[in-house]
Residue, then its C-alpha position, 0 to 999 in steps of 0.5 A: x497880294x501878300x499871303x495870309x499870316x499863319x494863325x497864331x503868328x505873333x511878331x516878337x516884341x522888341x525885335x526889329x520889324x525887318x527880322x519879324x517880317x523875315x520870320x513871318x515870311x519863313x513861316x508863311x512859306x512853310x519853312x522851318x528854322x532848320x530849312x533856312x539854316x540848311x539852305x543858307x549854311x547856318x544851323x537852326x540855332x543860328x537862325x533862331x538867334x537871328x530871329x530873336x536877336x540873341x546875337x548881333x549877326x552879320x549884315x550879309x546873313x540878313x541880306x541872304x535870308x531876305x534874298x532867299x525869301x524874295x525880299x530886297x532890303x532897301x534904304x529909304x531916306x527919312x523925311x526931314x523934320 
């Protein structure tokens, strides 16, 4: 069962759903941007920029972030139109 989203959490409009889901999972886990940054070797400002898409980050950073929070990034083929 998926943990409850914290009260007051809102996905950021215009941000990719994967990034919003990672931010939500971080928040549910009680981790700050500084916590994630320290664990992954980034500054809290870097994590902020990733979560708000202020920078075009390396894919490896997204994979590491997802992996730490217990997610696998999976590519699923689109249905043919």
